[in-house]
C-alpha positions in Angstrom: 0.0 0.0 0.0 1.4 3.4 -0.9 1.7 5.6 2.1 3.2 8.7 0.5 4.6 10.2 -2.7 7.0 13.1 -2.9 8.6 14.9 -5.9 10.9 17.9 -6.1 12.6 19.8 -8.9 15.7 21.9 -8.3 17.6 24.4 -10.4 21.2 23.2 -10.3 22.7 26.6 -10.7 20.7 28.0 -7.7 22.0 25.2 -5.5 25.5 25.5 -6.8 25.5 29.2 -5.7 24.3 28.5 -2.1 26.0 25.1 -2.0 29.4 26.9 -1.6 28.2 28.2 1.8 29.5 25.8 4.5 26.8 26.8 6.9 24.2 25.7 4.3 26.0 22.4 3.8 26.2 21.8 7.5 22.5 22.5 7.8 21.3 20.0 5.2 23.9 17.3 4.8 24.9 14.3 6.9 28.6 13.7 7.7 28.6 10.8 5.2 27.1 13.1 2.4 29.7 15.8 3.1 32.5 13.3 2.9 31.3 12.1 -0.5 31.5 15.6 -1.8 35.3 15.6 -1.4 35.6 12.6 -3.6 37.3 13.5 -7.0 34.6 11.7 -9.1 31.7 13.7 -7.6 29.8 15.8 -10.1 29.1 19.5 -9.6 25.4 18.8 -9.3 25.7 16.3 -6.4 24.5 18.8 -3.7 21.4 19.5 -5.9 20.7 15.8 -6.1 21.0 15.4 -2.3 18.8 18.4 -1.8 16.1 17.2 -4.2 16.0 13.7 -2.8 15.6 15.1 0.8 12.9 17.5 -0.2 11.0 14.7 -2.0 11.4 12.5 1.0 10.1 15.2 3.4 7.1 15.7 1.1 6.3 12.0 0.9 6.5 11.8 4.7 4.2 14.8 5.0 6.7 16.6 7.2 7.1 20.4 7.0 10.5 22.0 7.2 11.4 23.4 10.6 14.4 25.5 9.9 16.1 22.7 7.9 16.4 20.6 11.1 15.0 17.4 9.5 17.3 17.5 6.4 20.1 15.8 8.4 17.7 13.0 9.4 17.7 11.8 5.8 20.9 10.2 4.4 20.9 10.2 0.6 24.5 9.1 0.2 23.1 5.9 -1.4 20.4 7.6 -3.5 18.4 4.4 -4.3 18.4 3.5 -0.6 17.5 6.5 1.6 18.0 6.1 5.3 16.1 7.9 8.0 17.3 8.6 11.5 16.0 10.5 14.6 12.5 11.9 14.5 11.9 11.0 10.9 12.7 7.3 11.6 10.3 7.4 14.5 7.6 9.0 12.3 8.1 6.4 9.6 7.9 3.6 12.1 4.8 5.0 13.7 3.1 5.3 10.3 4.1 1.7 9.3 6.3 2.8 6.5 8.2 -0.3 5.5 9.9 0.7 2.3 11.2 3.9 0.7 11.9 3.9 -3.0 13.6 6.9 -4.6 15.0 7.9 -7.9 16.3 11.1 -9.6 17.1 12.4 -13.0 18.9 15.5 -14.2 19.6 17.7 -17.2 22.3 20.4 -17.3 19.9 22.8 -15.6 17.5 20.7 -13.3 17.4 17.8 -11.0 14.1 16.0 -10.3 13.7 13.5 -7.4 10.8 11.1 -6.7 10.2 9.2 -3.5 7.5 6.6 -2.8 6.7 5.2 0.6 5.1 1.9 1.1 3.6 0.1 4.1 
């Protein structure tokens, strides 16, 4: 049974500009995600991909953003296998969410992410 669906579209250039701000990165990324950004094979659009996946997951969960606090409770370092922690994990468990499926696609200008929750 589908418990939630979330989609997000991001302009890559917009995220590239604010993605150079360390405070922004600290607010939205997990330590594992930040460590992946230092890898030489990482594409310039990776922060936008992380951001879009997190936004889509929050929408699927039906959770509003509270000053970005919940972004760090979603680990997108393995984009096909999102991992929830903290309050978001508790929320998912309470709502009998047993599976999260995610995907993304991008062009030179945009990233789109899609998340489906099943229970």
